[in-house]
C-alpha positions as CSV (number, residue, x, y, z in Angstrom):
1,M,2.3,-1.2,39.6
2,T,-1.2,-1.1,37.9
3,F,-1.0,0.0,34.4
4,N,-3.9,3.2,33.7
5,L,-4.5,5.2,30.8
6,N,-7.4,7.5,31.2
7,R,-9.0,8.4,27.4
8,T,-7.0,11.5,26.6
9,S,-3.4,9.7,27.3
10,Q,-4.8,6.7,25.4
11,Q,-5.8,8.6,23.2
12,H,-2.1,10.4,22.5
13,V,-0.7,7.1,22.3
14,I,-2.8,5.5,19.9
15,A,-1.8,8.4,17.5
16,L,1.6,8.5,18.2
17,A,1.7,4.5,17.4
18,L,0.1,5.6,14.3
19,L,2.4,8.5,13.5
20,C,5.7,6.5,14.1
21,V,4.0,3.3,11.6
22,L,3.3,5.8,8.7
23,F,6.8,7.9,9.8
24,G,8.9,4.7,9.9
25,A,7.6,3.6,6.1
26,G,10.3,5.9,5.3
27,L,13.0,4.6,7.5
28,P,13.3,0.4,6.8
29,G,14.2,-1.0,10.3
30,R,12.4,-1.6,13.8
31,L,10.7,1.7,14.0
32,L,7.3,0.6,12.0
33,N,7.1,-3.0,12.8
34,L,7.6,-1.7,16.8
35,S,5.1,1.1,16.4
36,Y,2.7,-1.9,14.7
37,F,2.6,-4.4,18.2
38,L,2.1,-1.1,19.9
39,L,-1.0,-0.5,18.6
40,I,-1.8,-4.6,18.7
41,I,-1.4,-4.4,22.3
42,L,-3.1,-1.5,23.2
43,A,-6.2,-2.7,21.4
44,L,-5.7,-5.9,23.9
45,V,-5.6,-3.6,26.9
46,A,-8.3,-1.8,25.8
47,L,-10.4,-4.9,24.9
48,F,-10.3,-6.4,28.2
49,R,-10.3,-2.8,30.2
50,K,-12.9,-1.5,28.4
51,T,-11.4,1.8,29.4
52,G,-11.3,4.9,27.1
53,I,-13.1,3.4,24.9
54,T,-16.2,5.3,23.2
55,T,-16.4,3.4,20.0
56,Q,-17.0,-0.1,20.9
57,F,-14.9,-3.1,18.7
58,G,-18.3,-5.0,18.1
59,E,-19.9,-2.0,16.5
60,V,-16.9,-1.6,14.2
61,Y,-16.5,-5.6,13.1
62,Q,-20.9,-5.8,12.7
63,S,-20.5,-2.4,11.2
64,F,-17.8,-3.4,8.1
65,K,-18.0,-6.9,7.9
66,L,-17.0,-7.2,4.7
67,L,-14.7,-4.7,4.7
68,H,-12.7,-7.0,7.5
69,W,-13.4,-9.9,5.7
70,A,-11.6,-9.1,2.5
71,M,-8.9,-7.9,4.8
72,G,-8.4,-10.8,6.4
73,S,-9.2,-12.6,3.1
74,M,-5.7,-13.5,2.8
75,L,-4.7,-15.3,5.9
76,V,-8.0,-17.4,5.1
77,A,-6.8,-18.4,1.6
78,L,-2.9,-19.2,3.4
79,I,-4.6,-21.5,6.2
80,L,-6.9,-23.6,3.6
81,S,-4.3,-23.8,1.5
82,Q,-1.6,-25.2,3.8
83,I,-4.3,-27.3,5.6
84,A,-5.0,-28.7,1.8
85,H,-1.2,-29.2,1.7
86,G,-1.0,-30.9,4.7
87,H,2.0,-28.7,5.9
88,L,2.5,-25.8,8.0
89,Y,4.8,-22.8,6.9
90,L,4.8,-20.4,10.2
91,P,7.0,-17.8,8.6
92,S,4.6,-17.1,5.6
93,F,2.2,-15.8,8.7
94,N,4.1,-13.6,10.1
95,S,3.1,-10.3,6.6
96,I,-0.3,-11.7,5.9
97,A,-1.4,-12.0,9.5
98,R,-1.1,-8.4,9.6
99,L,-4.0,-8.0,7.2
100,A,-6.3,-9.2,9.0
101,T,-5.6,-7.4,12.4
102,F,-6.9,-4.3,9.9
103,V,-10.3,-4.6,12.3
104,V,-8.4,-3.6,15.2
105,V,-6.3,-1.3,14.1
106,L,-9.0,0.6,12.4
107,W,-10.9,0.1,15.8
108,M,-8.1,2.3,17.7
109,A,-8.3,5.1,14.9
110,L,-12.2,5.2,15.1
111,N,-11.4,5.5,19.5
112,L,-9.0,9.1,18.2
113,K,-10.6,12.9,17.7
114,I,-10.2,14.5,13.9
115,E,-7.5,16.5,15.0
116,Q,-5.6,13.7,15.9
117,L,-6.0,11.7,12.9
118,R,-4.3,14.9,11.1
119,T,-1.3,14.9,12.8
120,V,-0.3,12.0,10.9
121,Q,-0.1,14.4,7.8
122,W,3.5,15.4,9.4
123,A,4.8,11.8,9.6
124,W,4.0,11.1,6.2
125,V,6.0,14.2,5.2
126,A,9.0,13.6,7.8
127,G,8.8,9.6,6.0
128,I,9.6,11.1,2.7
129,V,11.9,13.6,3.6
130,L,13.8,11.0,5.1
131,C,13.6,8.8,2.2
132,A,14.8,11.0,0.3
133,V,18.2,12.1,2.4
134,Q,18.4,8.5,2.6
135,I,18.2,7.5,-1.1
136,W,20.6,10.7,-2.0
137,F,23.7,8.9,0.3
138,L,23.2,5.5,-0.7
139,P,25.8,4.1,-3.2
140,R,24.7,3.7,-6.4
141,G,24.9,0.7,-9.1
142,Y,26.8,0.1,-12.2
143,N,23.5,1.8,-14.0
144,G,23.3,4.8,-11.2
145,R,20.8,3.1,-9.9
146,P,20.6,3.3,-5.9
147,E,21.0,0.3,-4.2
148,I,17.2,0.3,-2.3
149,E,14.7,-2.4,-2.2
150,N,11.6,-2.1,-4.9
151,W,8.6,-2.1,-2.2
152,Y,10.6,1.0,-0.4
153,V,10.5,3.5,-3.0
154,A,6.5,2.0,-3.7
155,L,6.2,3.0,0.0
156,A,8.1,6.2,-0.6
157,S,5.8,7.1,-3.6
158,L,2.7,6.8,-1.7
159,L,4.3,9.2,1.4
160,G,5.0,11.9,-1.5
161,T,1.3,11.4,-2.6
162,F,-0.2,11.9,0.9
163,S,1.9,14.9,1.5
164,V,0.8,16.5,-1.3
165,F,-2.9,15.4,-0.9
166,S,-2.8,15.8,3.2
167,L,-2.9,19.8,2.0
168,A,-7.0,19.4,1.3
169,W,-7.3,18.4,5.2
170,D,-6.4,22.1,6.5
171,E,-9.0,24.9,6.1
172,K,-7.2,28.1,5.7
173,P,-3.3,26.2,5.5
174,S,-0.4,29.0,6.1
175,K,2.4,29.4,3.5
176,L,4.8,27.1,5.8
177,S,2.5,24.4,6.2
178,I,1.9,24.8,2.1
179,A,5.4,25.2,1.7
180,I,6.2,21.8,4.1
181,H,3.8,20.0,2.2
182,L,5.0,21.0,-1.4
183,L,8.5,19.7,-0.6
184,G,7.5,16.4,1.0
185,G,5.7,15.9,-2.5
186,L,9.0,17.3,-4.3
187,C,11.3,14.7,-2.2
188,G,8.4,11.8,-3.3
189,I,9.2,12.6,-6.8
190,Y,13.1,13.1,-6.3
191,V,12.9,9.5,-5.1
192,I,10.5,8.4,-7.6
193,Y,12.8,9.6,-10.4
194,V,16.5,8.5,-9.2
195,S,15.0,5.4,-7.8
196,Q,14.4,4.6,-11.7
197,T,11.6,2.4,-10.5
198,R,9.7,1.6,-13.9
199,G,6.4,-0.1,-12.2
200,V,6.1,2.8,-9.7
201,W,6.2,5.0,-12.8
202,I,3.1,3.5,-14.5
203,A,1.6,4.9,-11.3
204,L,1.7,8.2,-11.6
205,P,-0.9,9.3,-13.8
206,I,-3.4,8.0,-11.4
207,F,-2.0,9.6,-8.6
208,I,-2.6,12.9,-10.8
209,I,-5.8,12.0,-11.6
210,L,-6.7,11.1,-7.8
211,G,-5.1,14.4,-6.6
212,Y,-7.1,16.3,-9.4
213,A,-10.1,14.7,-7.5
214,A,-9.8,15.5,-4.0
215,F,-8.9,19.5,-5.1
216,V,-11.0,20.1,-7.7
217,P,-15.3,20.0,-6.7
218,K,-17.1,18.0,-9.4
219,A,-13.7,17.4,-10.9
220,F,-15.0,15.1,-13.7
221,A,-17.7,17.2,-14.8
222,L,-17.0,17.5,-18.8
223,K,-15.6,21.5,-18.3
224,K,-13.3,20.9,-15.9
225,I,-12.0,17.4,-17.8
226,G,-9.4,19.4,-20.2
227,Y,-7.5,20.4,-17.4
228,L,-6.9,17.0,-16.1
229,L,-5.9,15.7,-19.4
230,A,-3.3,18.7,-19.3
231,A,-1.9,18.6,-16.0
232,V,-1.4,14.5,-16.9
233,A,0.3,15.4,-20.2
234,I,2.3,18.2,-18.8
235,V,3.5,16.2,-15.8
236,G,4.2,12.9,-18.7
237,V,5.8,15.4,-20.9
238,L,8.2,17.0,-18.5
239,F,9.3,13.9,-16.3
240,F,9.9,11.5,-19.9
241,S,11.6,13.9,-21.4
242,T,14.2,13.6,-19.2
243,D,17.7,11.4,-20.5
244,L,17.6,9.1,-17.3
245,A,13.6,8.6,-18.0
246,K,14.2,7.6,-21.8
247,S,17.1,5.9,-21.4
248,R,14.7,2.8,-18.6
249,I,12.4,2.9,-20.9
250,E,15.2,2.3,-23.7
251,Q,16.5,-0.1,-21.8
252,A,13.0,-2.0,-21.3
253,A,11.7,-1.8,-25.3
254,Q,15.3,-3.3,-26.5
255,D,14.9,-6.3,-23.3
256,I,11.2,-7.1,-24.7
257,Q,12.7,-7.4,-28.1
258,I,15.8,-9.6,-27.0
259,Y,13.5,-11.8,-25.3
260,A,11.3,-11.9,-27.9
261,V,13.7,-13.1,-30.4
262,D,15.8,-15.5,-28.3
263,K,14.2,-15.8,-24.7
264,N,17.2,-14.5,-23.4
265,T,16.7,-14.0,-19.5
266,D,19.3,-11.7,-18.6
267,T,17.9,-8.7,-18.2
268,S,15.6,-7.7,-15.7
269,V,12.3,-7.9,-17.9
270,G,13.2,-11.3,-19.2
271,V,13.6,-12.6,-15.4
272,R,10.2,-11.6,-15.2
273,F,8.9,-12.6,-18.3
274,Q,10.1,-16.6,-17.5
275,L,8.8,-16.0,-13.9
276,W,5.5,-15.0,-15.4
277,E,5.4,-18.1,-17.2
278,A,6.6,-20.6,-14.8
279,G,3.8,-19.0,-12.5
280,W,1.1,-19.6,-15.1
281,K,2.4,-23.2,-15.7
282,M,1.7,-23.8,-11.8
283,I,-1.9,-22.1,-12.2
284,E,-2.2,-24.4,-14.8
285,E,-1.5,-27.6,-13.3
286,H,-2.2,-26.6,-9.5
287,P,-5.2,-24.5,-10.2
288,I,-8.0,-25.4,-7.2
289,I,-5.3,-25.5,-3.9
290,G,-2.1,-23.6,-6.3
291,V,1.1,-25.5,-5.5
292,G,1.6,-24.1,-1.9
293,T,3.8,-21.7,-0.2
294,G,6.9,-21.9,1.4
295,D,9.3,-25.0,0.9
296,Y,6.7,-26.3,-1.7
297,Y,7.1,-23.0,-3.9
298,K,10.4,-23.5,-3.7
299,E,10.6,-27.2,-5.1
300,A,8.0,-25.7,-7.8
301,L,11.0,-23.1,-9.3
302,K,13.2,-25.9,-8.9
303,E,10.4,-28.4,-11.6
304,M,10.5,-25.2,-13.6
305,A,14.0,-24.8,-13.9
306,S,14.6,-28.2,-14.1
307,R,11.5,-28.1,-17.5
308,R,13.7,-25.2,-18.3
309,V,11.3,-22.8,-17.7
310,L,13.4,-21.1,-15.6
311,P,17.2,-20.5,-16.3
312,T,18.7,-23.4,-14.1
313,D,20.8,-20.8,-11.5
314,Y,17.2,-18.6,-10.3
315,N,17.0,-18.4,-6.6
316,G,14.8,-16.0,-6.5
317,A,11.5,-15.9,-3.8
318,H,8.5,-15.0,-5.9
319,S,7.2,-14.3,-9.3
320,H,7.7,-10.7,-9.3
321,N,3.5,-10.6,-9.7
322,E,1.1,-10.6,-7.0
323,L,-2.0,-12.0,-9.0
324,I,0.3,-14.3,-10.3
325,Y,2.0,-15.0,-6.9
326,S,-1.2,-15.4,-4.9
327,T,-2.8,-17.3,-7.4
328,A,0.2,-20.0,-8.3
329,T,0.8,-20.4,-4.5
330,M,-3.1,-20.7,-3.1
331,G,-4.9,-21.4,-5.9
332,V,-8.1,-19.9,-7.0
333,L,-8.5,-18.7,-3.4
334,G,-6.0,-16.8,-3.8
335,L,-6.5,-15.0,-7.0
336,V,-10.2,-14.3,-5.3
337,A,-7.9,-12.8,-1.7
338,I,-5.8,-10.5,-3.0
339,L,-8.3,-9.0,-5.2
340,M,-10.6,-8.3,-2.3
341,T,-7.6,-7.3,-0.7
342,Y,-7.4,-4.2,-3.2
343,L,-11.2,-3.8,-4.5
344,V,-12.8,-3.7,-1.7
345,P,-11.5,-1.0,0.4
346,A,-11.0,0.4,-3.3
347,Y,-15.1,0.4,-3.4
348,Y,-15.5,2.0,0.1
349,F,-13.1,4.8,-0.6
350,S,-14.8,5.2,-4.2
351,K,-17.9,5.9,-2.6
352,S,-16.4,9.1,-0.6
353,L,-14.5,10.6,-3.6
354,F,-17.4,12.9,-5.2
355,N,-17.9,13.9,-1.6
356,Q,-18.8,17.6,-1.5
357,D,-16.0,18.2,1.3
358,R,-13.0,19.0,0.3
359,Q,-11.4,16.8,3.5
360,I,-12.9,13.3,2.7
361,R,-12.7,13.9,-0.9
362,A,-8.6,14.2,0.2
363,A,-9.0,11.5,2.6
364,A,-10.9,8.5,-0.1
365,A,-8.5,9.7,-2.6
366,M,-5.4,8.9,-0.3
367,G,-7.2,5.7,0.7
368,L,-7.6,4.8,-3.6
369,S,-4.1,5.9,-3.8
370,V,-3.0,3.3,-1.7
371,C,-5.3,0.6,-3.4
372,A,-4.5,1.1,-6.7
373,G,-0.9,1.8,-6.2
374,F,-0.4,-1.2,-4.4
375,M,-2.3,-3.0,-7.3
376,I,-0.2,-1.1,-10.1
377,F,2.9,-2.3,-8.0
378,G,2.0,-5.7,-7.7
379,L,2.3,-6.4,-11.8
380,V,5.8,-6.4,-11.4
381,D,6.9,-7.1,-7.4
382,V,5.1,-9.3,-4.6
383,L,4.3,-6.3,-2.2
384,F,2.3,-8.6,0.8
385,Q,5.2,-11.0,1.3
386,Y,7.1,-8.0,2.9
387,K,6.0,-7.6,6.4
388,E,6.5,-3.6,6.0
389,C,4.3,-3.2,3.0
390,E,1.3,-5.4,5.1
391,T,1.5,-3.4,7.9
392,F,1.4,0.0,6.2
393,Y,-1.3,-1.1,3.3
394,C,-3.3,-1.8,6.7
395,V,-2.8,1.3,9.0
396,A,-2.9,3.7,5.9
397,C,-6.5,2.1,5.4
398,A,-7.1,2.8,8.7
399,V,-6.7,6.0,9.7
400,F,-8.4,6.8,6.2
401,F,-11.4,5.3,6.6
402,A,-11.6,6.7,10.6
403,F,-11.1,9.7,9.0
404,I,-13.5,9.8,6.8
405,G,-16.0,8.4,9.5
406,E,-15.1,10.9,12.0
407,R,-15.3,14.2,9.4
408,K,-18.9,12.9,8.6
409,K,-19.7,12.9,12.0
410,Q,-17.8,16.1,13.0
411,L,-20.0,17.5,9.8
412,Q,-23.4,16.0,10.6
413,P,-23.5,15.7,14.5
414,D,-26.4,13.8,15.0
415,S,-25.2,10.8,13.2
416,R,-23.6,8.6,15.7
417,S,-23.8,5.5,13.6
418,I,-20.5,4.5,12.2
419,R,-22.4,2.5,10.0
420,N,-23.3,5.4,7.9
421,N,-19.7,6.3,7.7
422,P,-17.4,6.2,5.4
């Protein structure tokens, strides 16, 4: 029996894998991971058989070296840190290594037709609707919050954002298509609101600004800025004037006041403050290579507890801040790596945010929402510790870069080099 896929069949399988990865973000479990590994297997098969491939791997790598190295920088920092500590902790590679496969996933996406890339929009809509249904049926805690991980809500907020932004990918969307996309957006708002995840709420104004840029040509012209400010103000008033939102904000303010008076850590805000303080002390004492990952980091937390920087009964896995955690565990290399992971893709996306073509602007806005969203969510959590988040970041960025490149080639058929795209 031989494994043989012609170009069309291979494209369909790649597109299906991308669909499943992005839909799987709305379904915590195995679908996302299985689909990701299917993409990698397809890439290996294509690399060795060289069948059904229109864009060569070497061309993709050479065209965006800085981007690929940025996405792989976390892995490089981790390897160097563990070498410096003389300690190999394999579980820590399980999630971080996925970012480094960005070049492979981008290569797969660039071998799809733009029509196939457009189909992923339905994965976002289906994924966020599924998220909303799941959260509706989840048991509630003592404060009415659904029992769900913060990283799941973060990914759900991006799925809802993509559902609305991807309307711009259709030249003339039907009324049914508009209704379905807006349903996805409403489901996203529902998930963000009901989850009571304040760290995700902070990102809402950024998503509104990016959406405005996607749909409005020359959005930041002075005569149009008023509309943007009005949109942000209206959404802010409607959202934060509700009893639930006011309650969560007031609770955060009370927690801060309590912590300022007696260092009380019996609140979510208090615990985070002490974790940040402990992380900062680790950085001060180990600025170059950090304290290390795995058991080394656990031992560092125990030491901080013995010095009464942390509660003696704290058994958490990270510092609830991506920048602090990366720097504390991997030193200055970790700080540089996490900043490159956020900022280099964001730089490339920003170059297309003001393009005259609405579809390109929308793809750039979605890409920037991933980068900015993860950066904001990372202020209160460590998303890159979860393999689902690593996979989502890698695949979503690859899809948006590929769409921008394919759309530019569609508008300029004579431009075949991907170096000019995106």
